[in-house]
C-alpha positions, 0 to 999 in steps of 0.5 A: 499499499503506498499512498495514491500521489501523481500516478497510482496503479492498484496493485493487489496485496493481500487485503490490502492494496498497494499505490505508488506515489513520488513527491512533488517538485515543491513538497519534497522541498519542505518534507526532505528527511534523512538528516544523515544525508549529503547535501549533494544526495539532495541534487541527485534526489532532484535529477530523479524527481524530474526524471520521474515526472518526464517519465524516464525510469531508468534516470530516475532509478539512477538517481534515487540510487544514490541518494537512498544509499546516501540516506536520504528517506525520500530517495529510499521511498521512492525506490522502493517503487521503482523495485516495486513496479519495475519501472526503470529497473526489473521487479524485484520484491527483495529490494523493495523491501529493503529500501522500505524498510530503511524509510520506514526506520526513519520515519516516513509513514508512509513507508510504515504503512507500505512496510505493514503492508509487505510483512501482512502478504509476505512479498519481499520477505517471510510472512509476519503478521505481528510485523504487521500490526507493529509497523501499522500500529507505528504509522497509524499514530502518526496520522495515516488514514489507512493504516488505522483502518487496516488495524480495525479490521485486521482486529476485526475479522481475526483472520490474520491476527486473534480477533479483538473487537475491543481492540479493532473499536479503538484502532477504528476510533483512530481512523477516525481521527484520522479522516478515514472517509469509511472509519465511522461506518466500521466504527459503528458496526463495532460498537454495535456488538460491543457491551459497556464494559468493552466499549469503555474499554475501547475508549481509554486505549484510544485516549492513550494513544492520544496522551503518548 
C-alpha cells in the first residue's frame, strides 16, 4: 500500500492495496528526510524526481539509488516504489522491502504503512502478521488513516491475527481521527457488538494513544 500521488496503479496485496506515489518538487523541498544525507544527495533526488515526472524511470532509478544509499529518506521510499513496480529496473520484491524498511525506520509514515503491507502479504520477506501490526501501528499513530483502518479491519476479522473487537474499535476511532472516509461506519458496526465495559475499554485505549 503506497500513498496515491501523481501516478497510482493499484496492486492487490492480500486484503490491502499498494498505491504508488512520488512527492511533487515543491513538497519535497518542504519535507526532505534523511538528516544524515549529504547535500549532494538532495540534488540527486531532485534529478530523480524530474526524471520520473518526465517518464524517464531509468534515470530516476539511478538518481534515487545514489541518494538512497546516502541515507535520504524520500529517495529510499521512491526507490522502493520503482523496485515494486519494475519501472526503470527489474521488479525485485526483496529490494522493494529493503528500501521500504530503510525509509520506514527513518519515520516515513507511508513507508511504514507499505512495510506493514509487505509483512502481511509476505512479499520480499517472510510473512509476519505481528510485524505488520507493529508497523501499521507506527504509521497509524503518526496520522496515517489507511494504517489505522487496516488495523481495525485486521482485529475485527480475526483472519491474520486473533480477533479483538475492543482493539478493533480503538483503531477504528483512530481511523476516524485520522479522517479515513469509511472509518465511522466501521466504528459504529463494531460498537454495536461491544457491551458497555468493552466500549469503555476501547475508548480508554484510544485516549491513551492520544497522550503518548
